C-alpha positions in Angstrom: -1.4 -16.7 20.8 0.4 -20.1 21.1 4.0 -20.8 22.5 6.0 -24.1 22.2 8.4 -24.8 25.0 11.9 -24.1 24.8 14.0 -26.0 23.4 18.0 -25.5 24.4 19.1 -27.5 21.9 18.0 -25.1 19.5 21.1 -23.4 17.9 19.0 -20.4 17.1 17.7 -19.7 20.6 18.5 -16.6 22.2 20.0 -16.1 25.9 17.1 -15.2 27.9 17.2 -11.6 28.7 18.9 -10.9 25.9 18.0 -6.6 24.5 18.3 -5.1 21.5 20.4 -6.1 18.3 19.9 -5.7 14.5 16.9 -6.4 12.7 15.9 -6.8 8.6 12.9 -6.1 7.6 11.6 -7.8 4.2 8.3 -6.0 3.2 6.4 -7.4 0.5 3.3 -6.4 -0.9 1.0 -3.2 -0.5 1.2 0.3 1.4 -0.2 -1.3 4.3 2.1 -4.0 4.7 5.3 -0.9 3.8 2.9 0.7 7.2 3.2 -1.9 9.2 7.1 -2.4 8.9 7.6 0.7 10.4 5.3 1.0 13.1 6.9 -2.4 14.0 10.2 -1.1 13.3 9.1 1.7 16.1 8.2 -0.4 18.9 10.9 -2.6 18.5 13.4 0.2 18.7 12.6 0.8 22.5 14.0 -2.4 23.1 17.0 -1.3 21.2 16.9 -2.9 17.9 18.1 -0.9 14.9 18.3 -1.8 11.5 20.6 -3.6 10.0 22.5 -3.0 6.7 22.5 -6.3 5.7 20.4 -9.4 7.1 24.0 -11.3 7.5 24.3 -8.9 10.3 21.0 -9.1 11.9 20.0 -10.8 15.2 16.0 -10.6 14.2 15.1 -11.5 10.6 10.9 -10.3 10.0 9.2 -10.9 6.7 6.1 -8.9 6.7 4.5 -10.7 3.7 1.1 -10.5 1.4 -1.0 -13.4 0.5 -2.9 -11.2 -2.0 -1.3 -13.4 -5.2 0.3 -16.3 -5.2 3.1 -15.0 -7.1 3.7 -12.9 -3.8 4.0 -16.3 -1.4 6.0 -17.8 -3.6 8.9 -14.8 -3.2 8.4 -15.3 0.5 9.4 -18.9 0.2 12.3 -17.8 -2.1 13.5 -15.0 0.9 12.9 -17.3 3.5 15.1 -20.5 1.8 18.0 -17.6 1.8 17.6 -16.4 5.5 17.6 -20.0 7.5 20.7 -20.8 6.2 22.1 -17.5 8.0 20.9 -19.6 11.0 23.7 -22.0 10.6 26.3 -19.3 11.6 24.9 -17.4 14.6 21.8 -16.9 16.9 19.0 -15.3 15.2 15.2 -14.9 15.4 13.5 -15.5 12.2 10.1 -14.6 12.0 6.9 -14.0 9.4 4.6 -11.5 10.0 1.3 -10.2 7.6 -1.2 -12.0 5.4 0.4 -15.2 4.9 1.4 -15.8 8.4 -2.5 -15.0 9.1 -3.2 -17.5 6.2 -1.2 -20.4 7.0 -0.8 -19.8 10.4 0.8 -23.5 12.2 1.2 -24.7 8.5 3.8 -22.1 8.1 6.1 -23.9 11.6 5.7 -27.2 10.1 6.8 -26.2 7.0 10.0 -23.9 8.0 11.5 -25.9 11.0 14.0 -22.8 11.4 11.2 -20.3 11.8 10.8 -19.0 15.6 7.5 -16.5 15.2 4.8 -16.2 13.0 2.0 -13.4 13.6 -0.8 -11.6 11.5 -1.6 -8.4 11.0 -3.5 -8.1 14.9 0.1 -9.1 15.9 2.2 -5.8 15.2 0.6 -3.8 18.2 2.7 -6.9 20.5 5.6 -7.2 18.7 7.6 -6.2 21.1 6.3 -9.3 23.5 6.0 -12.0 20.5 9.8 -11.1 19.8 11.0 -11.1 23.5 9.1 -14.8 23.9 10.6 -15.9 20.7 14.1 -14.7 21.8 14.1 -17.0 24.4 13.7 -20.2 22.2 9.9 -20.4 22.2 8.0 -20.9 18.7 5.6 -18.5 18.7 2.2 -18.6 17.1 0.1 -15.4 17.2 -3.1 -15.2 14.7 -5.8 -14.0 16.7 -8.1 -11.4 15.8 -7.9 -8.6 18.7 -11.3 -7.2 19.4 -12.5 -4.4 17.6 -14.2 -2.1 20.2 -10.9 -2.0 21.7 -8.3 -2.3 18.9 -4.4 -0.8 19.6 -3.7 1.5 16.5 0.0 1.8 17.1 0.9 5.6 18.1 4.7 5.3 17.7 5.9 6.6 14.4 8.4 5.2 12.3 12.3 6.5 12.7 12.6 6.6 9.4 9.5 8.2 8.1 11.1 11.6 7.3 11.3 13.1 3.7 8.8 14.6 1.4 5.7 11.9 2.3 4.2 9.4 4.9 1.4 6.9 4.9 -0.7 6.9 8.0 -3.2 4.2 8.5 -7.0 5.2 9.4 -8.1 1.8 9.4 -7.7 -1.8 9.7 -9.3 -4.7 8.3 -12.8 -5.0 5.7 -16.3 -5.2 5.8 -16.2 -6.2 1.9 -16.9 -9.7 0.3 -15.3 -9.2 -2.8 -15.1 -12.5 -3.8 -11.3 -12.8 -5.4 -9.9 -11.4 -2.1 -8.5 -13.0 1.0 -8.3 -9.2 2.9 -11.1 -9.7 4.8 -9.7 -13.4 6.1 -6.4 -12.4 6.6 -6.7 -8.5 8.1 -10.2 -9.2 9.9 -13.3 -7.1 10.3 -13.3 -3.1 9.4 -12.2 -1.1 12.9 -11.6 2.5 12.3 -9.1 4.6 13.8 -9.8 7.3 16.2 -9.3 10.4 13.9 -7.8 12.4 16.7 -5.1 10.2 16.6 -5.0 10.2 12.8 -4.4 13.9 12.9 -1.9 13.7 16.0 0.2 11.9 13.8 -0.4 13.8 10.7 0.8 16.6 12.9 4.3 15.0 14.0 5.1 13.6 11.0 4.6 17.4 9.3 6.9 18.6 12.2 9.5 16.1 11.2 9.3 18.1 7.8 6.8 15.5 6.2 4.8 17.4 3.6 2.7 14.8 1.9 0.2 12.8 3.6 -1.3 9.3 2.2 -4.1 8.1 4.4 -4.3 4.3 3.8 -7.3 2.0 4.4 -9.0 -1.4 2.7 -11.8 1.2 2.1 -11.2 4.8 3.1 -14.6 5.9 1.9 -15.7 3.7 4.5 -14.3 5.1 7.7 -15.8 6.2 10.5 -19.2 5.1 9.5 -19.4 1.9 12.4 -18.3 4.8 14.9 -21.7 7.0 16.3 -19.7 10.6 16.7 -16.7 9.8 14.6 -16.0 12.0 11.3 -16.8 10.5 8.0 -13.8 10.9 5.9 -14.3 14.0 3.8 -14.4 15.5 7.3 -11.2 13.7 7.9 -9.9 15.0 5.1 -10.6 18.5 6.0 -9.1 18.1 9.7 -6.0 16.7 7.9 -5.6 19.4 5.4 -5.8 21.9 8.6 -2.3 20.7 10.1 0.2 23.1 9.5 2.8 22.1 7.1 0.8 19.3 5.0 0.6 20.2 1.3 -0.7 17.3 -0.4 -3.3 14.5 0.2 -3.5 11.9 -1.0 -5.6 8.2 0.0 -5.4 4.9 -1.3 -7.8 1.8 -1.5 -11.1 3.9 -2.3 -13.7 1.8 -3.4 -16.3 2.8 -5.8 -20.1 1.8 -4.5 -18.8 4.2 -1.0 -17.7 7.4 -3.1 -20.0 9.7 -2.1 -20.9 13.5 -2.6 -18.7 14.9 0.7 -15.8 13.5 -0.9 -16.8 15.3 -4.1 -16.9 18.5 -2.6 -14.0 18.0 -1.2 -12.1 18.2 -4.3 -13.6 21.8 -4.8 -12.5 23.0 -1.2 -9.2 21.5 -0.8 -6.3 22.4 -3.1 -4.0 20.3 -1.0 -6.0 17.1 -2.1 -3.9 15.7 -4.9 -5.3 15.9 -8.5 -5.1 12.0 -8.6 -7.1 9.1 -7.4 -6.3 5.6 -7.8 -10.1 4.3 -8.4 -10.0 0.2 -8.8 -12.9 -0.9 -10.9 -11.4 -4.5 -11.3 -13.7 -5.4 -14.4 -15.8 -3.2 -17.2 -18.4 -5.8 -17.4 -21.8 -5.9 -15.3 -21.5 -10.0 -15.3 -17.8 -9.8 -13.9 -18.6 -7.3 -11.5 -21.6 -8.9 -9.8 -19.6 -12.5 -9.6 -16.9 -10.3 -8.0 -19.7 -9.3 -5.5 -18.4 -5.4 -6.3 -22.3 -4.2 -5.2 -21.8 -1.0 -8.3 -22.4 -1.6 -12.3 -20.4 -0.2 -15.0 -22.6 2.5 -14.9 -22.5 3.9 -11.5 -18.8 3.8 -11.6 -18.8 6.3 -15.0 -21.3 8.7 -12.8 -18.5 8.7 -9.9 -15.7 9.3 -12.2 -18.0 12.3 -14.0 -18.7 13.9 -11.1 -15.2 13.6 -9.6 -14.1 15.1 -12.7 -16.5 18.1 -12.7 -15.3 18.7 -9.0 -11.3 18.5 -10.4 -11.6 18.9 -13.8 -7.0 18.4 -14.0 -8.1 15.1 -12.6 -6.2 11.8 -12.7 -7.3 8.4 -12.5 -5.6 5.0 -12.2 -7.3 1.5 -11.2 -7.2 -1.8 -10.4 -8.3 -4.5 -13.0 -7.9 -8.9 -13.0 -8.9 -10.5 -16.6 -9.3 -14.0 -16.6 -11.9 -13.7 -14.0 -14.2 -16.8 -13.2 -16.8 -16.7 -16.1 -15.1 -13.9 -18.1 -15.9 -14.1 -22.1 -14.5 -12.4 -24.4 -17.9 -10.2 -24.5 -17.3 -9.4 -20.9 -13.3 -8.0 -21.7 -14.3 -6.1 -24.4 -15.8 -3.9 -22.1 -12.9 -3.6 -19.9 -11.1 -2.7 -23.1 -13.9 0.0 -24.0 -14.1 1.9 -20.2 -10.1 1.9 -20.6 -10.5 4.3 -23.2 -13.7 5.9 -22.0 -12.3 6.9 -18.3 -8.7 7.2 -19.8 -6.7 5.9 -16.8 -3.2 7.0 -17.0 -2.2 3.8 -14.9 -3.4 0.9 -13.4 -2.3 -2.3 -11.4 -3.4 -5.4 -13.8 -3.5 -8.8 -13.2 -4.6 -12.5 -14.8 -7.2 -13.4 -11.8 -5.1 -15.6 -9.4 -7.1 -18.3 -7.2 -6.5 -18.0 -3.3 -6.9 -20.3 -0.7 -10.6 -19.9 0.9 -11.8 -17.2 -1.2 -15.7 -16.9 -3.1 -14.6 -17.4 -6.3 -12.8 -21.0 -6.1 -16.7 -21.8 -6.0 -18.1 -20.1 -8.9 -16.4 -22.6 -11.8 -16.2 -22.2 -15.5 -12.6 -20.7 -15.0 -10.8 -19.0 -18.0 -8.2 -21.0 -19.6 -5.1 -19.6 -18.5 -3.2 -19.4 -22.1 -6.6 -16.8 -22.6 -6.5 -15.0 -19.6 -2.9 -14.6 -20.1 -3.5 -13.4 -23.9 -5.9 -10.9 -22.2 -3.6 -9.2 -20.1 -0.8 -8.8 -22.1 -3.7 -6.8 -24.7 -4.7 -5.0 -22.1 -1.1 -3.6 -20.8 -0.2 -3.0 -24.5 -3.3 -0.4 -24.6 -2.9 0.8 -21.2 1.2 1.5 -22.1 0.0 3.4 -25.1 -2.2 5.4 -23.1 -0.4 6.2 -20.3 2.5 7.0 -22.8 0.4 9.5 -25.0 -0.2 11.0 -21.5 2.9 11.9 -20.4 3.9 13.1 -24.3 1.1 15.5 -23.9 2.8 17.3 -21.3 5.6 17.6 -24.1 6.4 21.7 -23.9 4.0 22.4 -21.0 4.8 24.1 -17.6 3.8 21.9 -14.6 4.2 22.8 -10.3 6.3 19.7 -8.8 6.7 18.5 -5.8 10.6 17.1 -5.5 10.9 13.9 -3.6 14.7 13.3 -4.0 17.5 12.4 -6.1 16.6 10.0 -8.9 17.7 6.6 -8.2 19.0 6.4 -11.6 21.5 9.7 -12.6 23.4 11.2 -10.8 22.7 15.0 -10.6 18.9 14.5 -11.4 16.2 14.9 -9.4 12.9 13.2 -9.0 9.7 14.9 -8.6 6.1 14.6 -9.0 2.5 17.0 -10.0 -0.3 16.7 -8.1 -1.9 14.6 -11.3 0.8 12.4 -10.0 3.5 12.8 -13.0 6.8 12.0 -12.3 9.1 14.2 -13.8 13.1 14.1 -13.8 15.3 17.1 -13.9 18.7 18.0 -13.4 19.1 19.8 -10.0 20.2 20.2 -6.5 19.4 16.9 -4.0 18.7 20.6 -1.6 15.6 20.9 -3.4 13.9 18.0 -1.9 10.8 18.7 -0.3 10.3 21.9 -2.2 7.6 23.2 -5.3 9.1 23.8 -8.6 8.2 25.0 -12.2 9.4 22.7 -14.7 9.0 22.4 -18.3 8.0 19.5 -19.3 10.6 18.0 -22.2 10.2 14.6 -23.0 7.4 12.2 -22.0 8.3 8.5 -21.6 5.6 5.8 -20.4 6.1 5.6 -16.8 7.3 9.0 -16.5 8.9 12.4 -17.6 12.0 14.8 -18.4 12.1 17.9 -17.7 14.0 21.7 -16.6 13.8 23.6 -13.4 12.2 26.9 -14.2 12.3 28.2 -11.0 12.2 27.2 -7.1 8.4 28.1 -5.9 9.1 28.6 -2.8 11.5 31.6 -3.2 10.3 33.1 -6.3 13.5 33.2 -7.9 13.8 33.2 -11.6 11.7 33.4 -14.2 
């Protein structure tokens, strides 16, 4: 960690010894960033910080950033342009956390003179001391990676982690070297969180009424492999399933190379394990997969899918796809299109390849022209939308058990619920049903959700 000397003339300096105030979080990117924001909120609460309702009333603004794609960085710059203007009117500490902070470090402080604080993901466990330094007028930079053997995973639970579902991190960093990915650079090497801590956090969340747990990590399948005597990922799933109150378990992200038979078996044994899995494939072409250094083939991916569906016949799959990767031919792309139909993905996150600073893919050469990549992406997304719509419409007239997540964001008097397979169903109902399982009949399918009608609350056994 580095600090620049305090400057008493800086208009944003906060009186020394100041405690508490209002904090505004602006979170970009993946579930891991959402989780890290919650951990920062929990720690700062110990110093008297409360969430601001608007950025204009905040004493501390923290942007938790993502650098996986160029667009995310542009969004951060746009937000900083707005927040720095607020410093003209009041003392305010402005900070950038997360992957962009780790990647750019000093360059961020030089580019944005209004910034007081820049720290990477490994700074999250020490956010209280970092903020305290910044509040005295020092400009603080912390992009050091912490020791893996003693990595201090944050035990405090996000005070906003209530309701139906919550994330629980099981590891940090990544040891894979996918040529397109910046994560090993920004989040460092992989470290598994002790399973006892994970189960304790799950228990604390369940005590708050959380019924759906999503275990998160960069490659959850490799959990525990580097720690002698630690549980493996499948064993962790069984341990979480034993926590009273946990009704549904999801996890992300899973690497196809490391999907073991023991995890497949868990789909046979654990009814709490959701019948939906996000299994990134990235490409349907073996040639492209080799250049990506994914270390599996198309054939191996299909073997994994077949084993999972044999264990859980109603399992649905979503995936990640990159089109226009350097060297991707039209024939390579056609193999990705064919895989969409062969696996039957019910949804996907798809992108045109975005060069990221410091990644090995920059050295591959043979770039795909932007207009070609864009056309391929449009074609893939059109096909995915058609397949997603066909899947939701296949449920019309059927009955499903769904877990109510809360009121619809769009329609008054309508509640939103999700099936184990990941289908979101919106139907008229009382918000008081949140957290309960309801039997519904699907009346109409749309591309990303469905409409339905409630038959009865399964937990009360009422109605018919």
